[in-house]
C-alpha positions in Angstrom: 82.5 52.4 113.4 80.9 51.0 116.5 77.9 48.2 117.1 75.8 47.7 120.1 76.5 44.6 122.4 74.4 42.1 121.1 75.2 42.7 117.7 79.5 42.2 118.6 78.1 39.0 120.2 76.0 37.6 117.1 79.3 38.5 115.0 81.2 36.6 117.6 79.1 33.8 118.1 79.4 33.6 114.5 83.1 32.6 114.7 82.6 30.0 117.9 82.4 32.5 120.6 80.7 31.0 123.6 77.9 33.8 124.8 75.4 33.4 127.0 72.0 33.2 125.5 70.0 36.6 125.1 67.3 38.3 123.1 66.9 42.2 121.9 63.7 43.9 122.6 62.7 47.1 122.0 59.4 47.5 124.3 58.9 46.4 127.8 56.4 43.5 126.6 59.1 42.3 124.1 61.6 42.4 127.3 59.4 40.2 129.0 58.8 37.7 126.2 62.1 37.3 125.7 62.9 36.4 129.3 60.1 33.7 129.0 61.7 32.4 126.1 64.9 32.0 127.4 63.9 30.2 130.8 65.9 30.1 133.8 65.2 32.3 136.8 67.4 35.2 136.3 68.0 37.9 133.5 70.4 40.4 132.7 68.5 43.8 131.1 71.2 45.6 129.4 70.5 48.8 127.7 72.3 49.2 124.4 74.1 52.3 123.6 77.9 52.9 122.2 79.7 53.6 125.3 81.1 51.3 128.0 80.6 51.8 131.6 76.9 51.1 131.5 76.6 49.3 134.8 78.1 52.0 136.8 75.5 54.2 135.2 72.5 51.9 135.8 72.3 50.7 132.2 72.7 47.1 133.3 69.9 45.2 135.6 69.6 41.8 137.2 66.2 40.8 137.7 64.5 37.6 139.6 60.9 37.8 138.5 59.2 39.2 134.6 57.8 41.9 136.8 61.1 43.3 137.3 62.4 42.2 133.8 58.9 44.4 132.7 59.7 47.2 135.1 64.0 47.4 134.2 63.0 48.1 130.6 59.9 50.5 131.4 62.9 52.1 133.3 65.8 52.3 130.4 63.6 52.2 127.1 63.4 56.0 126.1 66.0 57.4 128.5 69.4 59.1 127.5 71.9 57.3 129.7 75.2 59.1 131.0 78.0 57.2 131.8 81.9 58.1 131.7 82.2 57.5 127.9 79.2 59.2 126.8 79.6 62.9 128.2 77.2 64.6 130.1 74.3 64.5 127.1 74.2 60.6 127.2 73.2 58.1 124.3 69.6 57.5 123.8 68.4 53.9 124.4 65.9 52.5 122.3 66.6 48.9 123.0 67.8 46.7 125.9 69.2 43.1 125.5 67.7 40.1 127.7 70.2 37.5 128.6 70.1 34.4 130.7 72.1 35.2 133.6 73.6 32.4 135.1 76.3 31.6 138.5 80.4 32.4 137.4 83.5 31.8 139.6 86.1 34.1 137.8 86.0 37.5 135.6 88.9 37.9 133.3 89.6 40.6 130.7 90.6 40.0 126.9 90.9 42.5 124.2 92.3 43.0 120.9 93.3 46.4 119.4 95.1 47.5 116.4 98.4 49.2 117.2 99.0 51.5 114.6 102.5 52.3 116.3 103.3 48.7 116.0 101.4 48.3 112.8 100.4 45.1 114.5 97.2 43.7 116.3 98.2 43.7 120.1 95.9 41.2 122.3 95.5 42.5 125.7 94.1 40.0 128.9 93.7 40.5 132.4 92.6 38.4 135.3 91.1 41.6 137.1 87.8 41.1 134.5 85.3 43.7 135.2 87.5 46.9 135.5 88.0 48.9 132.5 92.1 48.5 130.8 92.9 51.9 131.6 92.3 51.5 135.2 93.7 48.0 135.4 96.7 49.3 134.0 97.1 52.0 136.1 96.4 49.8 139.3 97.7 46.6 138.9 100.2 47.0 135.3 101.6 43.9 136.2 98.8 42.1 135.4 98.0 43.0 131.9 99.3 40.2 129.6 100.3 41.5 126.3 101.0 39.6 122.6 101.9 41.5 119.5 100.7 39.4 116.6 102.9 38.7 114.0 100.8 39.2 110.8 102.3 36.9 108.9 101.0 33.6 110.8 98.6 35.6 112.7 97.9 34.6 116.5 98.9 31.3 117.2 97.8 28.4 119.6 100.7 28.0 121.5 100.5 32.4 122.3 96.6 31.7 123.3 97.7 29.0 125.5 100.2 31.0 127.2 97.5 33.2 127.9 95.3 30.8 129.3 97.8 29.8 131.5 99.2 33.2 132.8 95.6 34.2 133.6 95.7 31.2 136.2 93.4 28.7 134.7 93.1 25.0 134.8 93.5 22.9 132.2 90.0 22.4 131.4 89.2 25.9 131.6 92.4 26.8 129.9 91.5 24.2 126.8 87.8 26.7 126.1 90.0 30.0 126.9 92.3 29.2 124.0 88.8 28.6 122.0 87.8 31.2 122.9 90.9 33.8 122.0 91.7 32.4 119.0 88.1 32.6 117.5 87.9 36.1 118.5 91.1 37.0 117.0 89.4 35.5 113.8 86.4 37.7 114.3 88.5 40.5 115.0 90.7 40.2 112.0 88.3 39.0 109.2 85.5 41.7 110.3 88.5 44.6 109.8 88.0 45.5 113.2 90.0 47.9 115.2 89.0 47.1 118.9 87.5 44.3 120.7 87.1 44.4 123.9 85.1 40.9 126.0 85.0 42.5 129.7 84.2 40.4 131.8 84.9 37.1 129.7 83.8 35.0 132.3 84.8 31.4 133.6 81.4 29.6 134.8 80.9 27.0 137.8 80.9 24.1 135.2 84.3 25.6 133.4 82.9 27.1 130.6 84.2 30.2 129.2 81.5 33.1 128.2 81.9 36.7 126.6 79.5 38.5 129.3 79.9 41.6 127.3 81.5 42.7 124.0 82.3 45.9 122.4 83.4 46.1 118.6 84.5 49.0 116.8 85.4 48.8 113.1 87.7 50.3 110.1 85.0 52.8 108.8 87.3 52.4 105.4 86.8 48.8 104.9 82.9 48.6 105.2 82.3 48.5 101.3 83.7 45.1 101.9 81.9 43.9 105.3 78.5 44.7 104.3 77.4 42.5 107.3 79.0 45.0 109.7 77.9 47.8 107.6 74.5 47.3 108.2 74.7 46.9 112.1 75.3 51.2 112.2 72.9 52.9 114.7 72.7 56.4 113.3 70.8 57.1 116.6 73.7 56.7 118.7 76.1 59.1 116.4 76.0 63.4 116.5 72.9 64.1 113.7 75.7 66.5 112.4 78.1 63.5 112.0 75.8 61.5 110.3 74.9 64.4 107.9 78.4 64.9 106.9 79.1 61.5 106.2 76.6 61.8 103.7 78.7 64.5 101.9 82.1 62.9 102.3 82.9 65.5 105.1 84.8 64.9 107.7 83.1 66.3 111.0 83.2 65.9 115.1 81.2 68.1 116.9 83.3 69.9 119.8 82.0 72.3 122.7 83.8 75.5 121.9 82.2 78.2 120.0 84.3 79.0 116.9 83.1 77.1 113.9 86.2 76.2 111.7 85.8 74.7 107.9 89.2 73.8 106.8 90.6 71.5 104.0 92.9 68.6 105.1 92.7 66.5 108.3 96.4 68.0 109.3 95.5 71.3 109.0 92.2 71.4 110.6 94.0 69.8 113.6 96.5 72.6 113.3 93.8 75.1 113.2 92.1 74.3 116.3 95.8 74.2 118.2 95.9 78.1 116.9 92.7 78.7 118.5 93.0 77.6 121.3 96.3 79.3 121.4 94.8 82.3 120.7 92.5 81.6 123.9 89.7 80.7 122.1 88.0 77.1 121.5 87.1 75.3 118.5 83.4 74.1 118.2 84.1 71.8 115.6 86.7 69.9 113.2 85.7 69.7 109.9 87.8 68.6 106.9 86.3 69.4 103.6 88.8 67.3 102.0 91.4 67.8 98.9 88.6 68.5 96.1 86.2 70.4 97.8 83.2 71.6 95.3 81.3 75.4 95.9 78.4 72.5 97.2 80.5 71.0 99.6 81.4 74.0 101.1 78.0 75.3 101.3 77.1 72.0 103.2 80.1 72.8 105.5 78.7 75.9 106.0 75.3 74.4 107.2 76.3 72.0 109.4 78.7 74.1 111.1 75.8 76.9 111.8 73.2 74.1 113.0 75.4 73.7 116.1 73.9 77.1 118.3 77.0 77.2 120.3 78.8 78.9 117.1 79.6 82.5 117.6 82.2 82.8 114.5 83.0 80.5 111.6 86.8 80.4 110.5 87.4 79.2 107.0 91.1 78.1 106.5 92.4 77.1 103.3 95.4 75.9 101.8 95.1 74.7 98.6 96.9 72.3 96.9 94.5 69.8 95.0 91.9 72.5 96.0 91.2 75.6 94.7 90.8 78.8 96.6 88.4 80.1 93.8 85.8 77.0 94.3 85.9 77.4 97.8 85.5 81.1 97.3 82.3 80.4 95.6 81.2 77.9 98.1 81.6 81.0 100.6 79.3 83.1 98.6 77.2 80.1 97.8 76.3 79.7 101.5 76.0 83.2 102.4 73.2 83.4 100.0 71.7 80.2 101.1 72.1 80.6 104.7 71.4 83.2 106.9 75.0 83.8 108.5 75.0 86.5 111.5 78.1 85.2 113.6 81.2 87.1 111.9 82.8 85.4 109.5 86.9 84.8 109.4 88.4 83.6 105.8 92.3 82.9 105.2 93.1 81.8 101.7 96.5 80.3 100.2 97.7 78.4 97.3 96.2 77.4 93.8 94.2 80.2 92.4 94.4 82.4 95.4 94.4 85.8 93.8 91.0 84.6 91.9 89.4 83.4 94.9 90.2 86.6 96.7 88.7 88.8 94.2 85.3 86.5 94.0 84.8 87.1 97.9 85.7 91.1 97.3 83.0 91.2 94.5 80.5 89.6 96.6 79.8 92.4 99.1 80.2 89.8 101.9 80.8 91.4 105.4 84.1 89.2 106.0 87.2 89.2 107.8 89.9 88.4 106.0 93.5 87.2 107.1 96.9 86.0 105.3 98.2 83.9 107.8 96.6 81.0 110.3 97.9 82.6 113.6 96.4 85.8 112.4 93.5 84.0 111.2 93.0 82.5 114.7 93.6 86.0 116.5 90.9 87.5 114.7 88.5 84.8 115.2 88.7 85.2 118.9 88.9 88.7 119.0 85.6 88.5 116.8 83.7 85.8 118.7 84.6 87.9 122.2 83.2 90.9 120.4 80.0 89.1 119.1 79.0 87.8 122.4 79.3 91.1 124.2 77.1 92.7 121.4 74.5 89.6 121.8 
């Protein structure tokens, strides 16, 4: 789960990380009021979306008067901000963060990521702040400072000091940076984070170290014990279909293809999408109905897939182990009765109660295309999709 910048900063501040003063605003009037309350002579008005590269897309405005604050807020609120990380559809801006802007002398990069291969937290820092870590790794890989944290003892003070001095900080600046590095690690660890990026981490003219921007992502499976984090979820930043799928414990990710996929098991779902690509088609989604999919869940999965107007064919691929083919078949029939399915339907069943499942489908009278193997199902789905588009 992702959160907004202001929420990440609120969480970091709770662990002792220094952040600039700021206030959230949902209207231009609130933005002006926030600027006047913050005081000073310069403010940054930042669009709040779950994506980076906002500055390059015009989502961060530096303002010197309250009139400029109002104009920036009016321009940003209500629009869809398109960045290199949002895709062409962009993300809706429903709030802006008004932050006191003060001069700084250096920009640094500081990140924490759950390295699943190493099964450790990896700390990444660089003197080239303001750039995306991918750009830094490509243009100046030697500038990346990396520490793999030993989970038995956690990040140590000497490791944080080593990072600070490798960044070329003075003793006074390094002392402030060590506190930031250690406290940010605690925030990451104690909140079940999977990614924390402070970019830029700035050094001010009076040698303070501030988190000027922050992005955080959290482990969805740990939200049950992180109620404060769970309450930060903003459904407006998610695909509505993904939000609906989550309510039914379905794993759904919308893609840009034309063949809808309903599959049980994440691995089989990935293999199904690969086979569709191999056969010359494009999958419209990733959808894992899980190991114990009831007829109701399968019917819900159909409604999710059909809510995508780009879908021109539906491929159901079930290899039943814990699941049962007859349950899935009942779900297919139930969905066909509840939802108008005009696109071709390709069904491949294998595993537990497969014969019972096939019998249910045969006796249903549904106009569907049966397949015995995954390769056959993918090829038939691609051909049916092309035929459907030609006939439309």
